[in-house]
N, C-alpha and C positions, 0 to 999 in steps of 0.2 A: 200338187201342183207339179211341174217339170221345167224342165230348161226352156220349153217351147214357151211358157207362159212368162218367163223373165225377157225372152225375145220379143215376145208381143208388147210388154210394158213398156219395155226400151225402143221400140219400134220407131224411127224417126228422128231419133235425138242423135246427133253428133257426139258421140262419146268415142275415146279412144279405148283400146282394151284393157289397159288398166284401170281405168274409171270403171267400165262393166264389170269387171273383176272383183273392186271393192265394194261395189254398191250389191252385186251378188253375193258376197260374204259377209256384209253387215247387216243388209234389208232382206236376204233371202229370195228364193225364186218368183217369190209375190211382191216384188217392191213398192207397187202402188199399194197394195192392200195393207203392207207393214205401214208405210209412210201416213196413209190416210188414219190408220189407227193411233198413231203417234199423235195426229193432229187432232183428232178425237178427244185424245186425254188431255189435250191443250196447250200442248207443249209448243214452242216455237221454232223455228227453221234452226236458230244458233243452239238451242237447248237439244234438238235431234242431232244435230251435226256433231256436238261434243261428245253427246252419248255414245254415237257411231265413230267418232275420230276421222269423220270426213270434213270436207270443206264445205261452209256454210252454202257457198255457190252451188255445189251438187243438189243439195237438199233444196234450195230455192228453185234451180232450175227444173227437177224431176217435179215438185208442187206445180209451178206453173204450166209445165208440158202437160201436166193429167189435170190441169183446171180445178185444183184442191184451192181452198181457201186458207189464206195464212192466218197464222193466230200471233197476236202482239206480244 
């Protein structure tokens, strides 16, 4: 995966440079796949956000943007 994959995953989202950087640093160059894996493990948005030290709103926004179902 390359930076291009990161750009494709985040395309269409209104994220400032700081949020894009934090997402890339914490979820890597394939944030959609990473978030999907955490959801597959049964983690909630709050748990994922806490683990990565990101605001829960970012995790929820990413999940909603990609059409990934939430965990309770």
